[in-house]
C-alpha positions in Angstrom: 40.4 9.0 10.5 40.7 9.9 14.3 37.5 8.7 16.2 37.7 12.7 17.9 36.6 14.3 14.4 33.4 12.3 14.5 32.4 12.7 18.3 32.7 16.5 17.9 30.2 16.7 15.5 28.0 14.4 18.4 28.8 16.6 20.7 28.4 19.5 18.9 25.0 17.8 18.2 24.3 17.2 21.7 24.8 20.9 22.6 22.5 22.1 20.5 19.7 18.8 20.9 16.6 20.9 20.2 17.8 22.4 16.7 18.8 18.9 16.0 15.9 17.4 16.7 13.4 19.9 15.0 15.3 19.6 11.9 14.6 15.5 11.5 11.1 16.5 12.2 10.5 18.1 9.7 12.9 16.1 7.4 10.0 12.9 8.5 7.1 15.1 8.4 7.2 17.6 5.4 10.1 15.7 3.7 7.5 12.4 4.2 4.8 14.7 2.6 7.0 15.9 -0.1 8.0 12.5 -0.9 4.9 10.6 -1.6 3.6 14.4 -3.4 6.7 13.6 -5.5 6.6 10.0 -7.0 5.2 11.1 -10.1 8.6 12.6 -11.2 9.8 9.0 -11.3 9.8 7.0 -14.0 7.2 4.2 -13.7 7.4 2.2 -16.8 10.3 -0.4 -15.4 11.2 -0.7 -19.1 14.2 2.2 -19.4 16.6 0.2 -20.6 18.0 2.7 -22.9 18.2 -0.7 -25.8 16.8 -0.2 -29.0 13.6 -1.8 -28.4 13.1 0.6 -25.9 13.6 3.3 -28.7 11.2 1.8 -31.0 8.7 1.3 -27.9 9.2 4.9 -27.3 8.6 5.7 -31.1 5.3 3.5 -31.7 3.7 5.1 -28.8 4.5 9.2 -29.8 2.6 8.0 -32.8 -0.4 5.3 -32.4 -0.8 6.2 -29.0 -0.9 2.8 -27.5 0.8 -1.0 -27.2 4.5 -0.8 -28.3 6.1 -2.0 -24.6 2.4 -2.5 -22.7 1.5 -6.1 -23.5 -2.1 -6.7 -25.3 -5.3 -8.1 -24.0 -5.7 -10.8 -25.6 -10.1 -11.9 -26.0 -10.6 -15.8 -26.8 -13.7 -17.2 -27.8 -14.5 -20.9 -27.8 -17.2 -21.7 -30.4 -19.9 -24.5 -29.9 -18.1 -27.2 -32.5 -20.9 -27.2 -34.8 -19.7 -23.6 -36.1 -16.8 -22.9 -38.5 -14.8 -20.6 -37.0 -13.1 -19.9 -40.7 -16.6 -18.6 -41.9 -16.8 -15.1 -42.5 -19.9 -14.4 -41.0 -18.5 -16.1 -37.5 -15.0 -15.0 -37.7 -16.4 -11.4 -38.9 -19.0 -11.2 -35.7 -16.0 -11.9 -33.2 -14.0 -9.1 -34.8 -17.1 -6.9 -34.6 -17.8 -7.6 -31.3 -14.6 -7.0 -30.2 -14.0 -3.7 -31.9 -17.3 -2.1 -30.0 -16.3 -3.8 -27.1 -12.4 -2.4 -27.2 -13.7 1.0 -26.9 -12.7 3.8 -28.9 -8.6 4.8 -29.9 -8.2 0.7 -29.0 -6.1 -1.3 -32.2 -7.7 -4.4 -32.4 -6.4 -8.0 -34.8 -8.3 -11.1 -35.3 -8.5 -13.7 -37.9 -11.3 -11.7 -40.0 -8.5 -9.2 -41.1 -6.0 -11.0 -41.7 -6.6 -14.9 -42.9 -3.9 -15.7 -40.6 -4.7 -19.1 -39.2 -2.5 -18.5 -36.5 -5.7 -16.5 -34.4 -7.6 -19.8 -34.9 -7.0 -22.2 -32.1 -6.3 -26.4 -33.2 -9.4 -27.5 -31.7 -11.3 -26.4 -34.6 -13.4 -23.7 -32.4 -11.9 -21.7 -30.2 -10.5 -17.9 -31.8 -8.3 -15.1 -30.6 -7.6 -11.9 -30.8 -4.9 -8.8 -29.7 -6.7 -5.6 -28.2 -4.5 -2.8 -27.8 -6.9 -0.4 -25.5 -7.0 3.7 -26.5 -5.6 4.4 -23.2 -2.1 2.1 -22.0 1.0 4.2 -21.8 3.4 2.1 -20.1 3.3 3.8 -16.4 1.2 2.9 -14.0 -1.9 5.3 -14.7 -1.6 3.3 -18.0 -1.4 -0.2 -16.7 -4.1 0.4 -14.2 -6.1 1.7 -17.6 -5.5 -1.8 -19.2 -6.3 -3.6 -16.3 -9.4 -1.7 -16.1 -10.4 -2.2 -19.7 -10.1 -6.1 -19.6 -13.2 -5.7 -17.3 -15.0 -3.9 -19.5 -13.9 -6.4 -22.6 -14.8 -8.9 -21.0 -18.4 -8.3 -20.1 -19.3 -6.3 -23.6 -18.1 -9.5 -25.6 -20.2 -12.1 -23.3 -23.2 -10.0 -24.0 -22.7 -9.3 -28.0 -21.6 -13.4 -28.4 -23.8 -15.1 -25.4 -23.8 -18.4 -27.5 -19.9 -18.3 -27.4 -17.7 -18.9 -24.1 -15.6 -15.6 -23.9 -12.0 -15.3 -22.1 -10.4 -12.2 -21.5 -6.5 -12.4 -20.4 -2.8 -11.4 -20.7 -0.5 -10.3 -18.6 -1.6 -7.7 -16.5 -5.0 -9.6 -16.4 -2.8 -12.2 -15.0 -1.4 -9.8 -12.7 -4.0 -8.2 -11.1 -6.1 -11.5 -10.7 -3.0 -12.3 -8.3 -3.0 -8.5 -6.8 -7.3 -9.1 -6.1 -6.9 -12.2 -4.9 -5.3 -11.1 -1.9 -3.9 -13.2 0.7 -5.5 -16.3 2.2 -5.6 -16.7 5.7 -2.0 -18.8 5.8 -0.2 -16.0 4.2 -2.4 -13.6 6.5 -1.3 -15.2 9.4 2.3 -15.0 8.4 2.0 -11.6 7.9 0.8 -11.1 11.2 3.3 -13.4 12.8 6.6 -11.5 10.9 4.7 -8.3 12.3 4.8 -9.4 15.6 8.3 -10.8 15.5 9.8 -7.8 14.1 8.9 -5.9 17.2 10.0 -8.8 19.5 13.0 -9.1 17.9 13.4 -5.2 18.3 12.4 -5.2 22.1 14.2 -7.8 23.5 17.7 -6.5 21.3 17.5 -3.7 23.0 16.0 -4.3 26.1 13.3 -1.6 26.3 10.2 -0.8 24.3 11.2 2.5 24.1 14.7 1.6 22.3 12.8 -0.6 19.6 11.0 2.4 18.5 14.8 4.2 17.7 15.6 2.6 15.3 12.9 2.6 13.0 12.3 6.6 13.7 15.8 6.6 12.1 14.9 4.5 9.3 11.5 6.7 8.6 13.7 10.1 9.0 16.3 8.7 6.7 13.6 7.3 3.9 12.2 10.5 3.7 14.6 12.5 2.9 16.6 10.2 0.7 13.6 9.5 -1.4 13.0 13.7 -0.9 17.0 13.6 -2.5 16.4 11.2 -5.4 12.9 12.7 -6.6 14.5 15.9 -7.0 17.4 14.6 -8.9 14.7 13.2 -11.0 14.1 16.7 -12.1 17.4 16.4 -14.1 17.8 12.9 -15.4 15.3 9.5 -15.5 15.0 7.7 -12.5 12.9 4.5 -12.0 10.3 3.7 -9.7 12.2 1.1 -8.1 14.1 3.4 -5.7 10.8 3.7 -3.4 11.6 -0.7 -2.6 15.1 0.0 -2.5 15.1 3.6 -0.2 13.0 2.4 2.9 14.5 -1.6 3.2 17.8 -0.3 3.1 17.0 3.1 5.6 15.5 0.2 8.0 18.6 -2.5 7.5 21.6 0.2 8.6 19.4 1.7 11.0 19.0 -1.1 13.2 22.6 -2.3 12.2 24.0 1.4 13.7 21.5 1.9 16.9 23.1 -1.3 18.4 26.5 0.3 17.9 27.9 1.2 21.3 28.7 5.2 20.6 32.9 4.5 19.6 32.7 2.5 17.3 29.2 3.9 15.7 30.5 7.4 15.0 33.4 5.9 13.0 31.7 2.7 11.0 28.6 4.4 9.8 30.4 7.4 8.7 33.4 4.7 6.5 30.1 2.5 6.1 28.0 5.3 4.4 30.7 6.7 2.7 31.7 3.2 1.3 28.6 2.0 -0.1 27.7 5.9 -1.2 31.2 6.0 -3.5 29.7 2.4 -4.8 26.6 3.7 -5.2 28.3 6.6 -7.5 29.9 4.6 -9.5 26.9 3.0 -10.5 25.2 6.4 -11.3 27.7 7.1 -13.7 27.4 4.1 -16.3 24.7 5.1 -18.8 21.6 2.9 -18.5 18.1 3.7 -16.4 18.2 1.3 -13.8 21.6 1.5 -12.7 21.7 5.0 -12.4 19.0 5.3 -10.3 19.7 2.0 -7.8 23.4 4.2 -8.0 21.4 7.6 -6.6 19.1 5.7 -4.6 21.8 3.6 -2.5 24.4 7.3 -2.3 21.3 9.3 -1.2 20.4 7.0 1.9 24.0 6.5 2.5 24.6 10.0 2.4 21.1 11.0 4.9 21.5 7.7 7.0 25.3 8.7 7.9 24.4 12.7 8.5 21.0 11.0 10.8 23.4 8.7 12.7 26.3 11.9 13.8 23.2 13.7 14.5 20.0 12.4 16.0 21.5 9.1 17.4 23.1 10.7 20.0 20.0 13.4 21.1 18.3 9.8 20.8 20.8 8.1 23.1 21.2 10.9 25.3 17.1 11.4 25.9 16.6 7.4 26.7 19.6 7.4 29.6 18.1 10.6 30.9 14.8 9.3 31.2 16.0 5.9 32.9 15.9 3.3 30.0 17.9 0.7 29.4 21.0 1.0 26.9 19.9 1.4 23.8 22.9 0.3 21.8 21.6 -3.5 24.1 22.6 -6.1 21.6 25.0 -8.2 23.9 28.5 -7.6 23.4 29.4 -11.5 22.9 31.5 -13.5 24.8 34.2 -12.1 27.1 36.6 -14.6 29.2 37.3 -14.5 32.5 39.2 -11.5 33.7 38.9 -9.2 30.7 37.3 -6.2 32.4 33.7 -5.6 31.0 34.7 -2.5 28.5 36.7 -5.3 26.4 35.4 -7.3 23.7 37.0 -10.5 22.6 36.0 -11.7 18.9 35.1 -15.6 19.3 37.0 -17.7 15.8 34.9 -19.1 14.0 34.6 -22.9 14.1 36.9 -24.3 11.0 33.8 -26.8 9.7 30.9 -24.0 10.1 32.9 -21.4 8.4 33.6 -24.0 5.2 29.7 -24.5 4.9 29.1 -21.0 5.1 31.0 -20.8 2.4 30.1 -23.7 -0.1 27.2 -22.2 0.2 27.4 -19.1 -0.5 29.7 -19.9 -3.3 27.0 -22.1 -4.7 24.5 -19.5 -4.5 26.8 -17.0 -6.4 27.4 -19.3 -9.3 23.7 -20.0 -9.5 23.5 -16.2 -10.3 25.5 -17.2 -12.9 22.5 -18.8 -15.1 20.2 -16.1 -13.8 17.6 -15.5 -17.0 16.5 -11.8 -16.4 12.2 -11.4 -18.2 9.0 -11.5 -16.4 7.9 -14.7 -15.0 6.3 -16.9 -17.1 2.4 -16.4 -17.6 1.2 -19.7 -16.1 3.4 -18.8 -12.5 1.1 -15.4 -12.3 -1.8 -16.3 -10.9 -2.8 -19.6 -10.3 -7.2 -19.2 -10.8 -9.1 -16.1 -11.7 -10.9 -15.0 -14.5 -7.4 -14.1 -16.4 -6.0 -17.6 -15.6 -9.5 -19.2 -17.0 -8.4 -17.7 -20.3 -5.4 -18.8 -20.4 -6.2 -22.1 -19.9 -8.5 -22.0 -22.3 -5.8 -20.9 -24.7 -3.5 -23.1 -24.6 -5.9 -26.0 -24.4 -6.7 -25.2 -27.7 -3.2 -25.4 -29.0 -2.0 -21.4 -28.8 1.2 -21.0 -27.8 1.5 -18.9 -24.6 3.7 -16.4 -26.5 0.7 -14.9 -27.7 0.4 -12.6 -24.9 3.6 -11.0 -25.8 3.5 -10.1 -29.1 6.1 -8.0 -31.1 5.1 -4.5 -33.0 7.1 -4.0 -35.9 7.5 0.1 -36.8 7.9 0.3 -40.8 8.6 3.7 -41.8 6.5 4.5 -45.2 7.7 3.5 -48.5 8.2 0.5 -47.2 5.5 -2.6 -47.8 4.5 -3.8 -44.2 2.7 -6.9 -46.2 6.7 -7.6 -47.5 8.0 -7.2 -43.8 5.3 -9.6 -42.3 6.1 -11.6 -44.8 9.8 -11.8 -43.9 8.9 -11.8 -40.2 6.5 -15.1 -40.9 9.6 -17.2 -42.2 12.0 -16.2 -38.4 12.2 -19.8 -36.6 10.3 -19.6 -33.6 7.1 -17.2 -35.3 3.6 -18.3 -34.8 2.1 -15.5 -37.2 2.9 -12.2 -38.8 0.4 -10.3 -40.1 0.3 -6.7 -41.6 -3.3 -5.1 -40.3 -4.7 -2.8 -42.7 -7.2 -0.9 -40.6 -6.8 3.1 -40.2 -5.5 2.3 -36.7 -2.7 0.3 -37.5 -1.3 3.2 -40.4 -0.7 6.3 -39.1 1.5 9.4 -41.1 2.7 7.0 -43.4 3.8 4.5 -40.9 2.0 1.1 -40.4 3.1 -1.3 -38.1 3.2 -5.4 -38.5 2.1 -7.7 -35.1 4.0 -10.7 -34.7 3.4 -12.9 -32.4 6.0 -15.7 -31.4 5.6 -19.2 -30.5 7.1 -18.9 -26.6 7.5 -15.8 -24.1 10.4 -13.9 -24.5 11.9 -14.6 -20.9 12.7 -18.6 -22.0 15.9 -19.1 -23.7 13.8 -20.0 -26.7 11.8 -16.4 -27.0 14.9 -14.7 -26.6 16.0 -16.4 -29.7 13.0 -15.8 -31.9 13.2 -12.0 -30.9 17.2 -12.0 -32.0 16.4 -13.7 -35.5 13.9 -11.5 -36.0 15.5 -8.5 -35.1 18.5 -9.6 -37.3 16.1 -10.9 -40.0 14.5 -7.3 -40.4 17.9 -5.3 -40.2 18.4 -2.6 -42.9 16.0 0.1 -44.1 13.4 -2.0 -45.7 13.1 -4.5 -43.2 14.4 -7.3 -45.4 17.8 -7.5 -44.3 19.5 -6.5 -47.1 21.3 -3.7 -45.8 24.8 -3.7 -44.3 25.8 -4.0 -41.2 24.6 -5.7 -38.2 20.8 -4.4 -36.4 22.5 -2.9 -33.9 24.3 -0.3 -36.1 20.5 0.3 -37.8 18.6 0.6 -35.2 21.0 3.1 -33.2 20.8 5.0 -35.9 17.5 6.1 -34.6 18.8 7.8 -32.0 19.5 10.8 -34.6 17.8 13.2 -36.0 14.9 12.1 -33.3 12.5 15.4 -34.1 13.1 16.1 -37.8 10.3 15.0 -39.6 9.2 15.2 -43.6 7.0 17.4 -44.8 4.8 14.6 -46.5 4.4 13.5 -42.8 2.1 15.9 -41.2 4.8 17.4 -39.1 4.8 14.6 -36.9 7.5 13.7 -34.0 8.9 11.1 -35.6 11.5 10.4 -32.0 13.5 7.1 -33.8 12.2 7.6 -37.0 14.8 9.3 -39.5 12.9 11.1 -42.2 14.7 13.7 -44.1 12.8 16.7 -45.8 11.7 15.3 -49.4 12.2 11.9 -48.9 9.8 8.8 -49.0 11.0 7.8 -45.1 12.8 4.7 -47.0 16.1 5.8 -45.7 14.5 4.9 -41.7 15.1 1.5 -40.0 12.4 -0.6 -39.7 12.8 -1.1 -35.4 11.1 -3.6 -33.7 9.3 -3.0 -30.3 6.3 -4.5 -28.2 6.1 -6.3 -24.6 8.8 -9.0 -26.1 11.6 -6.6 -26.7 11.5 -5.2 -23.1 13.2 -8.1 -21.4 16.4 -8.5 -24.1 16.6 -5.1 -24.0 17.4 -5.3 -20.4 20.5 -7.9 -20.6 21.5 -6.3 -23.6 21.7 -2.5 -22.0 21.9 -3.3 -18.4 22.9 -6.3 -17.6 25.8 -6.4 -20.5 27.1 -3.1 -18.6 27.7 -5.5 -14.7 31.0 -7.0 -16.1 32.0 -2.7 -16.0 29.9 -1.4 -13.1 30.6 -4.3 -10.7 34.2 -3.2 -10.3 34.3 -0.2 -10.4 31.4 0.0 -7.6 34.3 -2.0 -5.7 37.2 -0.3 -6.7 35.3 3.3 -5.7 34.5 1.2 -2.0 37.9 -0.1 -1.6 39.5 3.0 -2.0 37.0 5.1 0.6 37.5 1.8 3.3 41.2 2.0 2.9 41.0 5.8 4.5 39.7 4.4 7.1 41.3 0.7 7.5 43.7 -1.6 6.4 43.6 -2.1 2.7 43.1 -6.0 4.2 40.4 -5.4 5.9 38.9 -2.9 3.0 39.3 -6.1 0.8 37.8 -8.4 2.7 35.0 -5.8 3.1 34.2 -5.3 0.0 34.7 -9.4 -0.9 32.3 -10.1 1.7 29.8 -7.4 -0.3 30.1 -8.8 -3.6 29.7 -12.5 -2.4 26.4 -11.4 -0.9 25.1 -9.7 -3.6 26.4 -12.9 -6.2 24.7 -15.0 -3.6 21.2 -12.8 -3.4 21.3 -13.5 -7.0 21.6 -17.3 -7.1 19.5 -17.4 -3.9 16.6 -15.6 -6.6 17.5 -18.2 -9.2 17.2 -21.1 -7.2 14.1 -20.7 -4.8 11.9 -18.8 -8.3 13.8 -19.7 -11.2 14.2 -23.7 -10.7 11.7 -23.6 -7.8 8.4 -24.9 -7.7 7.0 -21.2 -8.2 8.7 -22.2 -11.8 8.6 -18.5 -13.0 11.0 -19.6 -15.2 13.2 -16.2 -14.9 13.1 -13.3 -12.5 12.0 -9.8 -13.1 14.6 -8.0 -14.9 15.3 -5.0 -11.9 14.4 -6.8 -9.1 18.1 -8.5 -8.9 19.4 -5.2 -9.1 17.8 -3.7 -6.6 18.6 -7.0 -4.2 22.3 -7.1 -5.0 22.5 -2.9 -4.0 21.0 -3.6 -1.3 22.9 -6.8 -0.4 26.6 -5.3 -0.9 25.8 -1.9 1.4 23.9 -3.8 4.0 27.6 -6.0 3.2 29.7 -3.5 3.8 28.0 -1.7 7.2 28.0 -5.1 8.6 31.9 -5.8 8.1 33.1 -2.3 8.8 31.0 -2.0 12.2 32.6 -5.5 13.0 36.3 -4.5 12.1 35.3 -1.5 14.6 34.6 -3.4 17.9 30.9 -3.7 17.2 28.7 -6.4 19.1 28.7 -9.5 16.9 24.9 -9.4 17.6 24.2 -6.8 15.7 24.8 -8.5 12.1 21.7 -10.8 12.8 19.7 -8.7 14.6 19.5 -5.7 11.7 19.5 -8.8 9.4 16.5 -10.2 11.2 14.5 -7.3 11.3 15.2 -6.8 7.2 13.9 -10.0 7.1 10.8 -9.6 8.5 9.1 -6.4 7.7 9.7 -7.2 4.3 8.0 -10.5 4.7 5.5 -8.8 7.1 4.7 -6.2 3.6 5.2 -9.1 0.8 3.6 -11.9 1.7 0.8 -12.9 -0.8 0.5 -13.9 -3.9 1.5 -11.2 -6.1 4.3 -12.9 -7.8 6.7 -10.0 -8.9 6.6 -8.5 -5.4 6.9 -12.1 -3.6 10.3 -11.8 -5.5 11.3 -9.0 -4.5 11.0 -9.1 -0.5 11.9 -12.7 -0.8 15.3 -11.6 -2.5 15.3 -8.7 0.5 14.8 -11.4 2.6 18.2 -13.8 1.5 19.7 -11.4 0.9 19.6 -10.4 4.6 19.8 -14.0 5.8 23.4 -14.3 3.8 25.3 -11.4 4.9 24.6 -12.1 8.6 25.3 -16.4 7.6 28.7 -14.7 6.1 29.2 -12.3 9.3 29.0 -14.9 11.6 30.5 -17.4 9.8 33.3 -15.8 7.7 34.5 -12.8 9.8 37.7 -12.5 10.4 37.9 -11.5 14.3 40.5 -9.0 15.4 43.8 -10.3 16.4 43.4 -9.3 20.1 41.1 -7.5 22.5 39.2 -4.9 20.9 38.0 -1.6 23.5 34.1 -1.0 23.1 32.7 2.0 25.1 29.5 1.9 26.8 26.9 3.5 26.8 26.8 6.6 29.6 26.3 10.8 29.1 29.7 11.2 29.5 31.2 8.9 27.0 28.1 10.0 24.4 
């Protein structure tokens, strides 16, 4: 495509610069306010996998109002050595105290109500109970309510049981304690250093404080506009809250990179990179998985708004800076120029063989490590090092209770099926610590019943995942005994149909996943396995299982668009580099967190998806800009700006936030490495148009 088309758009923007500034100011101010106000439209559960466990959790939440995808609180009490925790008086007193402290609407289960010794510690003095607070939906508000309930439960139990040592732990209290702890002095110093480093980098790169603010402004308008578009789409389809992390970081890196380009290549490369990235993200959005759809729509919105801003607002800002006597805004040094070559000509430096080979080897090794990525919430011990919730976890494990108790499974048993028989079947599954069918009214509603299953291992571990799979297989079939023909997937997939048909004997309640025809006792409905422990397994099967199809589709879409702007070979190299950058980023997360000193055991499932889309789009932008004759320093500057920004925001004790920001930082750094070491330079001199009012 001719560069003249893009220049005509820039000239149109310059002739109407006042209107352009007004429009983008409204996007920044009004759009930003609208984006903040519309965040509630986004799905905030972080569990939208669409798999059978997700549907089971929806059914449990609909009928019982709590539990399901939200991990319960775990109340732990250690009695003096002389006490008999099995005695009805001791066990019953503990259960009564837990019930009172849990508040109205809560579901609790312990040794007193089940007689299952899996609720007792091996030391003979410790007992624990699972507590599902009355308010606990799998969204941000519900999770906050559960975290607050932990404090109330802890205070109530300590008041009611002064002779015992009582603690409250759980996945959410552990996460909450890490947030409350806040960054220490060293972390605060590191955050300040990263923020200062960002400003220094931009000022040095663009040679003026005013010029350094321009890419931040471009990133702001892009983020606000993209979020407004995403939230508008969220009115028609489910969009996950994870896009809030993807949009601003991608917008910042793209803005810095485009601002660093000279006016001529900037227009062409900006459109080519934005169109290619948008096409790839659009391909992801077509797949039937909420997380893929979310990152695809968000990436498409960033590419579209960012390209519009680069064609209209960027030339206006450049013109204003030049008229004000500021240094050239695109002042990233244009690199090596041999003697005798005019200043308007740049000659690419061919990378040295040994550094290029080492860089390629590093990227390939990290991409290989990505094949060992284990998806799931970090292990409990890695969430926080100290605090009240960690004290409870340490007490629990010291008593010999496995950490799988923090992520129990809940089995929804339809009417007409014996819940005790289902529990007995589940208890025989290898890796299950206990399975109980409480008879309290809170555990039996509208003809259905809930069975609680506590695994020995946490679900993100290999053993825990195997237990979830074995349990689902064992309970496949309408009666929960595995007697139905076919496999579990077929039984659970049938729950999608007739989701609102309710029999006359079921109080007209919506079943949302239970098949119960009028006149039947519900025995044709399948037994559904839900709970916080199934979310990770569903994410692997329902989302990552689509990646072998989604990734090639996105790559082909990007290649098709790039081929319209440049040669097929250059387009293929750009797409291959983007795929390598995305895979290497996932591998870096595996090495740093799953295998590294932090030892999380797993990487939060949606983090590699967000980081991968970011790495792919940024890599395409860098490759296209380099092929169009952009300055070689633009990639490292953009990468450094992105890395310093996310580190300034995210350094701290919160493991999941640290996972995300480190993924962004490593993706930007690895792509800069790929650009410096693996780029194929142009075969001859490439003209670079200098910034001036006439050329703009």
